C-alpha positions in Angstrom: -20.5 -3.1 10.4 -18.1 -0.9 8.4 -19.2 -0.3 4.8 -17.5 1.0 1.8 -19.6 2.5 -1.0 -17.6 2.4 -4.3 -19.0 4.6 -7.0 -18.1 4.1 -10.7 -17.2 7.5 -12.2 -16.1 6.2 -15.6 -17.3 7.8 -18.9 -20.1 5.2 -19.3 -21.8 6.6 -16.1 -22.3 9.9 -17.9 -24.9 8.5 -20.3 -28.2 10.3 -20.3 -31.3 8.5 -19.3 -34.7 9.8 -20.4 -37.2 9.8 -17.6 -40.9 9.9 -18.7 -42.0 11.0 -15.3 -40.0 14.2 -15.4 -39.1 16.6 -18.1 -35.5 16.7 -17.0 -33.0 14.1 -18.2 -30.5 12.6 -15.8 -27.3 10.7 -16.4 -26.5 7.4 -14.7 -24.1 9.1 -12.3 -26.9 11.4 -11.0 -29.2 8.4 -10.6 -26.5 6.5 -8.7 -25.9 9.5 -6.4 -29.7 9.7 -5.7 -29.7 6.0 -4.8 -26.7 6.3 -2.5 -28.4 9.2 -0.7 -31.4 7.0 -0.2 -29.2 4.3 1.3 -27.5 6.9 3.6 -30.9 8.2 4.7 -32.0 4.7 5.7 -28.7 4.1 7.6 -28.9 7.4 9.4 -32.4 6.6 10.6 -32.0 2.9 11.5 -28.2 2.3 11.9 -26.7 5.5 13.2 -23.6 3.8 14.5 -22.5 2.4 11.1 -19.1 3.6 9.7 -19.4 4.5 6.0 -16.6 5.3 3.6 -16.9 6.6 0.0 -14.6 5.5 -2.8 -14.8 6.5 -6.4 -13.1 4.6 -9.2 -12.5 4.3 -12.9 -9.1 3.3 -14.1 -7.7 4.3 -10.7 -9.5 4.6 -7.3 -9.6 7.3 -4.6 -11.1 7.3 -1.1 -13.0 10.6 -1.0 -14.3 10.2 2.5 -12.7 7.9 5.2 -14.8 5.9 7.6 -17.2 8.2 9.3 -20.7 8.5 10.9 -21.1 12.0 9.4 -23.3 10.9 6.5 -23.8 14.5 5.4 -20.1 14.8 4.5 -20.5 11.8 2.2 -23.5 13.5 0.5 -21.5 16.6 0.1 -18.6 14.7 -1.5 -21.0 12.9 -3.9 -22.0 16.3 -5.4 -18.4 17.0 -6.2 -17.4 13.8 -8.0 -15.9 14.2 -11.5 -16.0 11.9 -14.5 -12.8 9.9 -15.5 -12.0 7.3 -18.2 -12.8 3.5 -18.3 -14.0 1.1 -15.7 -11.4 -1.1 -13.9 -13.1 -3.4 -11.4 -9.9 -5.3 -10.3 -8.2 -2.0 -9.3 -11.0 -0.9 -7.0 -11.3 -4.3 -5.4 -7.6 -4.2 -4.6 -7.9 -0.7 -3.2 -10.9 -1.6 -1.1 -9.1 -4.6 0.4 -6.1 -2.4 1.3 -8.3 0.3 2.9 -10.2 -2.2 5.1 -7.2 -4.1 6.2 -5.4 -0.9 7.2 -8.4 0.5 9.1 -10.1 -2.6 10.5 -7.8 -5.5 10.2 -8.7 -9.0 9.0 -11.3 -9.9 11.7 -14.0 -7.2 11.5 -17.0 -8.1 9.3 -17.5 -5.5 6.6 -19.7 -4.8 3.5 -18.9 -3.4 0.1 -21.5 -1.8 -2.1 -20.2 -1.5 -5.7 -22.3 1.0 -7.7 -21.8 0.9 -11.4 -23.7 1.0 -14.7 -23.4 -2.7 -15.3 -20.5 -2.3 -17.7 -17.7 -4.8 -16.9 -15.1 -2.6 -18.6 -12.7 -3.4 -21.4 -9.2 -4.7 -21.7 -6.8 -5.3 -18.8 -8.3 -4.7 -15.4 -11.9 -5.3 -16.6 -14.1 -7.7 -14.9 -14.1 -10.2 -17.7 -10.3 -10.1 -17.9 -10.0 -10.6 -14.2 -12.4 -13.6 -14.1 -10.7 -15.2 -17.1 -7.2 -14.8 -15.4 -8.6 -16.1 -12.1 -9.9 -19.3 -13.7 -6.7 -19.9 -15.6 -4.4 -19.5 -12.7 -3.6 -22.0 -10.0 -5.1 -21.1 -6.6 -1.7 -21.5 -4.9 0.2 -19.2 -7.3 -1.2 -16.0 -8.9 -4.6 -16.2 -7.3 -3.0 -15.8 -3.9 -2.5 -12.1 -4.9 -6.1 -11.8 -6.1 -8.2 -9.1 -4.3 -11.1 -11.6 -4.0 -11.9 -13.6 -2.0 -11.3 -10.8 0.5 -8.9 -11.7 3.3 -11.5 -10.6 5.9 -15.2 -11.3 6.5 -17.0 -9.2 3.8 -20.2 -9.2 1.9 -20.0 -7.9 -1.7 -23.0 -6.2 -3.2 -23.3 -4.8 -6.8 -25.9 -2.3 -7.8 -26.2 -1.9 -11.5 -27.8 1.4 -12.8 -29.2 0.0 -16.0 -32.5 -1.1 -17.6 -33.3 -4.8 -16.8 -33.8 -5.4 -20.6 -30.4 -3.8 -21.5 -28.3 -6.3 -23.5 -25.1 -5.1 -21.8 -26.6 -5.7 -18.4 -27.7 -9.2 -19.4 -24.2 -10.0 -20.5 -22.5 -8.6 -17.4 -24.9 -10.0 -14.8 -23.3 -13.5 -14.9 -19.9 -11.9 -14.5 -20.9 -10.0 -11.4 -22.6 -13.0 -9.9 -19.4 -15.0 -10.6 -17.4 -12.3 -8.8 -19.7 -12.6 -5.7 -19.4 -16.4 -5.9 -15.6 -16.2 -5.9 -15.7 -14.0 -2.8 -17.9 -16.7 -1.2 -19.1 -14.6 1.7 -22.5 -13.5 0.6 -23.9 -10.6 -1.3 -26.2 -9.9 -4.2 -26.6 -8.1 -7.5 -29.3 -5.4 -7.5 -30.7 -3.6 -10.5 -33.9 -1.5 -11.0 -37.1 -3.3 -12.0 -39.0 -1.8 -14.9 -38.0 1.6 -16.4 -34.9 3.3 -15.3 -35.8 6.4 -13.4 -35.4 8.1 -10.0 -38.2 6.1 -8.4 -36.9 2.7 -9.5 -33.3 3.5 -8.5 -34.6 4.7 -5.1 -36.5 1.4 -4.7 -33.5 -0.6 -5.6 -31.3 1.0 -2.9 -34.2 0.7 -0.4 -34.3 -3.1 -1.1 -30.6 -3.3 -0.5 -30.9 -1.3 2.8 -33.8 -3.3 4.2 -32.2 -6.6 3.5 -28.6 -6.0 4.5 -28.7 -3.0 6.8 -31.7 -3.9 8.9 -31.0 -3.2 12.6 -31.3 -6.0 15.2 -34.0 -5.2 17.8 -34.6 -7.4 20.8 -36.1 -7.5 24.3 -33.8 -7.9 27.3 -35.5 -9.7 30.2 -34.3 -9.9 33.8 -37.1 -11.4 36.0 -40.1 -9.1 35.8 -38.0 -6.3 34.3 -37.6 -5.9 30.6 -36.3 -3.4 28.1 -36.4 -3.1 24.3 -32.8 -2.8 23.1 -30.9 -2.3 19.9 -27.9 -4.6 19.4 -25.1 -3.1 17.3 -23.5 -4.4 15.1 -26.3 -6.7 14.2 -25.3 -10.3 15.0 -24.6 -12.5 12.0 -25.5 -16.2 11.7 -22.9 -18.5 13.2 -22.2 -21.8 11.5 -21.9 -24.9 13.7 -20.6 -28.2 12.5 -22.7 -31.1 13.7 -22.9 -34.8 12.8 -25.7 -33.9 10.3 -23.6 -31.3 8.6 -23.2 -27.5 9.0 -26.1 -25.7 10.7 -26.5 -21.9 10.9 -27.5 -20.5 14.3 -28.9 -17.1 15.0 -29.4 -15.5 18.4 -33.0 -15.0 19.6 -34.7 -11.6 19.8 -35.6 -12.5 23.4 -32.5 -12.1 25.6 -32.9 -13.5 29.1 -30.5 -12.7 32.0 -29.9 -15.9 34.0 -27.7 -14.6 36.8 -24.6 -12.7 37.7 -21.0 -13.6 38.2 -17.9 -11.8 39.4 -15.6 -10.6 36.6 -12.8 -12.6 38.2 -14.8 -15.8 37.8 -15.4 -15.2 34.2 -11.9 -14.0 33.6 -11.2 -13.8 29.8 -13.6 -16.3 28.1 -13.4 -17.1 24.4 -16.0 -15.1 22.5 -17.1 -15.0 18.8 -18.3 -11.4 18.7 -19.1 -8.3 20.9 -22.0 -6.0 20.5 -23.2 -2.7 21.9 -26.5 -2.9 23.8 -28.5 0.4 23.5 -32.0 1.0 25.0 -34.8 1.9 22.6 -37.3 4.5 23.5 -41.0 3.6 23.8 -41.8 5.9 20.9 -39.4 4.0 18.6 -40.9 0.7 19.6 -44.4 2.1 19.1 -43.5 3.4 15.6 -42.2 0.0 14.6 -45.2 -1.9 15.8 -47.7 0.5 14.1 -46.0 0.9 10.8 -42.6 -0.5 9.8 -42.5 1.6 6.7 -42.4 5.0 8.4 -41.1 7.8 6.3 -37.6 9.1 7.2 -38.9 12.6 8.1 -41.5 11.2 10.5 -39.1 8.8 12.1 -36.5 11.5 12.8 -39.0 13.5 14.7 -39.9 10.5 16.9 -36.3 9.8 18.0 -35.7 10.7 21.7 -32.4 11.1 23.3 -31.7 7.6 24.8 -29.6 9.1 27.6 -32.7 11.1 29.0 -35.1 8.1 29.0 -35.3 5.9 32.1 -34.4 2.4 31.1 -33.6 -0.9 32.8 -30.4 -1.3 30.8 -29.1 2.0 32.3 -29.6 0.7 35.8 -28.1 -2.7 34.8 -25.1 -1.0 33.2 -24.4 1.1 36.3 -24.8 -1.9 38.7 -22.4 -4.1 36.7 -19.9 -1.3 36.6 -20.0 -0.6 40.3 -20.1 -4.2 41.5 -17.5 -5.5 39.0 -19.8 -8.2 37.8 -21.2 -9.6 34.5 -24.7 -10.8 33.7 -24.9 -14.3 32.1 -27.4 -14.0 29.3 -29.2 -16.7 27.4 -29.4 -15.7 23.7 -30.7 -19.0 22.3 -31.2 -22.7 22.9 -28.0 -23.8 24.7 -26.3 -20.5 23.7 -25.1 -18.0 26.1 -23.2 -14.7 26.4 -22.3 -12.1 29.0 -23.4 -8.5 29.5 -20.7 -6.3 31.0 -19.6 -2.7 31.3 -16.7 -1.7 29.0 -15.0 1.7 29.2 -13.6 3.1 26.0 -12.3 6.1 27.8 -11.9 7.4 31.4 -15.3 9.2 31.3 -17.4 7.0 29.0 -18.4 3.3 29.3 -20.9 1.2 27.4 -22.9 -2.0 28.0 -21.6 -4.8 25.8 -22.9 -8.2 24.9 -20.1 -10.8 24.3 -21.4 -14.0 22.6 -19.8 -17.4 23.4 -19.8 -20.2 20.9 -23.1 -22.1 20.9 -23.2 -24.9 23.5 -23.6 -25.3 27.2 -19.9 -25.9 27.8 -18.6 -22.8 26.0 -16.6 -21.7 29.0 -14.7 -24.8 30.2 -14.0 -23.6 33.8 -17.6 -22.6 34.4 -18.9 -26.1 33.6 -22.4 -26.7 32.3 -23.9 -23.3 32.0 -27.4 -24.8 32.3 -26.5 -26.0 35.8 -25.3 -22.7 37.3 -27.4 -22.0 40.4 -27.9 -18.9 42.7 -26.1 -18.6 46.1 -29.4 -19.2 47.9 -29.3 -22.9 46.8 -26.2 -23.6 48.9 -26.1 -24.1 52.6 -22.7 -22.4 52.8 -21.5 -19.7 50.4 -19.0 -21.2 47.9 -17.1 -17.9 48.1 -16.4 -18.4 51.8 -17.5 -16.2 54.7 -15.3 -13.3 53.7 -15.7 -13.7 49.9 -12.1 -14.6 49.4 -12.6 -18.0 47.7 -14.0 -19.0 44.4 -15.9 -22.2 43.4 -14.4 -22.2 40.0 -11.0 -23.7 39.0 -9.3 -20.4 38.1 -6.0 -19.0 39.1 -6.2 -16.6 42.1 -5.1 -13.1 41.5 -1.6 -12.5 42.8 -1.0 -9.0 44.1 2.5 -8.0 43.0 4.3 -4.8 43.4 5.5 -4.9 39.9 3.9 -6.6 36.9 6.0 -9.4 35.3 6.4 -9.4 31.5 4.5 -12.2 29.9 6.2 -14.9 27.8 5.2 -14.9 24.1 6.5 -17.7 21.9 4.1 -17.5 19.0 7.1 -17.1 16.6 10.5 -18.7 16.9 12.3 -15.4 17.3 10.4 -14.8 20.6 11.9 -18.0 22.1 15.3 -17.2 20.6 15.3 -13.7 22.2 14.5 -15.1 25.7 17.3 -17.8 25.4 19.8 -15.2 24.2 19.0 -13.0 27.2 19.8 -15.9 29.6 23.1 -16.5 27.8 24.1 -12.8 27.9 23.6 -12.7 31.7 25.5 -16.0 31.9 28.6 -14.4 30.3 28.5 -11.6 32.9 28.4 -13.7 36.0 28.7 -13.0 38.9 27.7 -9.4 38.3 24.5 -10.4 36.6 23.7 -13.3 38.9 20.3 -12.0 40.1 19.2 -11.3 36.5 20.5 -14.7 35.3 18.4 -16.7 37.7 15.4 -14.4 37.3 15.3 -15.0 33.5 16.1 -18.7 33.9 13.2 -19.2 36.3 10.9 -17.2 34.0 11.6 -19.4 31.0 11.4 -22.6 33.1 7.9 -21.6 34.4 6.7 -20.9 30.9 8.1 -24.2 29.6 6.3 -26.1 32.3 3.1 -24.2 31.6 3.3 -25.1 27.9 4.4 -28.7 28.6 7.6 -27.9 26.7 9.8 -30.1 28.9 12.3 -30.7 26.1 13.3 -27.0 26.5 14.7 -27.6 30.0 17.3 -30.1 28.7 18.1 -27.8 25.7 18.7 -24.9 28.1 20.9 -27.1 30.2 23.0 -28.1 27.2 23.4 -24.5 26.1 24.5 -23.3 29.6 26.9 -26.3 29.9 28.4 -25.3 26.5 28.7 -21.7 27.7 30.5 -23.0 30.9 33.1 -24.8 28.9 33.8 -21.7 26.8 34.5 -19.4 29.8 37.8 -17.5 29.4 40.6 -18.1 31.9 40.1 -14.6 33.3 36.5 -15.4 34.3 35.5 -15.2 38.0 35.6 -18.7 39.7 32.0 -18.2 40.9 30.8 -18.1 37.2 31.7 -21.7 36.5 30.1 -22.8 39.8 26.9 -21.0 39.2 26.6 -22.3 35.6 27.3 -25.9 36.7 24.7 -25.6 39.5 22.1 -24.3 37.0 22.8 -27.2 34.6 22.5 -29.9 37.3 19.3 -28.3 38.7 17.7 -28.2 35.2 18.4 -31.9 34.7 17.1 -32.9 38.2 13.6 -33.9 39.1 13.2 -30.5 40.9 13.2 -28.7 37.5 9.7 -30.2 36.6 8.1 -28.9 39.9 6.4 -25.6 39.1 6.2 -24.7 42.8 10.0 -24.7 43.1 12.4 -22.0 41.9 16.1 -22.3 41.1 18.1 -20.5 43.7 21.8 -19.3 43.3 24.4 -21.6 44.7 25.8 -20.2 48.0 29.6 -20.1 47.7 32.4 -18.5 49.6 32.9 -16.2 46.7 29.3 -14.9 46.9 29.5 -14.5 50.6 32.5 -12.1 50.5 31.1 -10.1 47.6 
């Protein structure tokens, strides 16, 4: 998932730290950079698809590197950071929120790693001032503008570059823990154990990486075929509300393909997340099984280009793409998803896993997913002899020469715009007769689909009022057509979705 690394570059980060293991003294900023490089090395070896951004902050904040997979550019930028004045936590949290919302929206899960020396700052904008203001304000007033809790799924981690027996760290730890608690989406405070030096800082960032940046590896099964896969981004636990309370569900590492369906049968099912499915080489699997703490240098040498290794997932991906089908996959007990080919460009496509909500009735029109059976179990094909039918209650695909614009009434102005379009055409009858009936039928069909029957009578009232306001110079056919539309909208025929409102045939229209 996208991650922002926020590095504190205030004056307090320039304090020197005496390291007994080396003759050279380092400041806290150098130790923090060393730790961030350790984190980047782990991500480049285990989670190469992660997008990382670098932000530095003191009283203000600056995004030095936008979201990228080029981790070397982040390392280069770290070596050029400068020192500024005091620490201001609230400012950087506000900036991080704006950066993520602009780049990823409010639905993509993200992570924030805040690297500081443990100092909460002083004065306005400090962590203590922010928490005090947050607790005094009403949740529905000023706290609505607070940067935390983030307006998107986000875990907040804090790494303090300080000795664990430092009095300032002991005083600030409850403040950072309170900040993570207010965010309420998970996270942890990390700090070096024992003496503060290069090794302890490196171990701290390694603990963070292994716990929160651990890749998800699984085994994809299809009959006697199987393939070790890497699922990215790593699925997160899904909370299900039951009679006994909230229960967290996590997908299994054993993914079993149950069968295949046409894309048209699945249509656009509701999903909770989508993930890339990438095959893993045998050498990578072997390395993990022998020693899970392989050094970065050794692991880099063992990586083989996935595109050159024969894999079952490659064959599956190509078959699904050519046949326009999806693979129904069991990812847990009474939990399913679909594997399908998704093209992000004309030349490149990927194998994706879309997860349904837990439950055997996650896709209503498919019924009980546990009871889906192969075609061989039926005496006659449910798709018909020529494969033109479907056993599922889905709308057949209508082949039209021109695509009709869809009706969107999420906001009131959408409905208002459609009604005004009908009235504009009504004022220009009979010249706009065809457009008038086309828009009228479009709105009527949408109202019937939504069960918005009151709208039909409201449209009839509006058209009737428009008819009474016609000027004396209006064409005689205009009043006849409007009256005909009003009477039809108030008749029983208006509630029949299979019928359309046709123009009234008049002597005027025949001679025109």
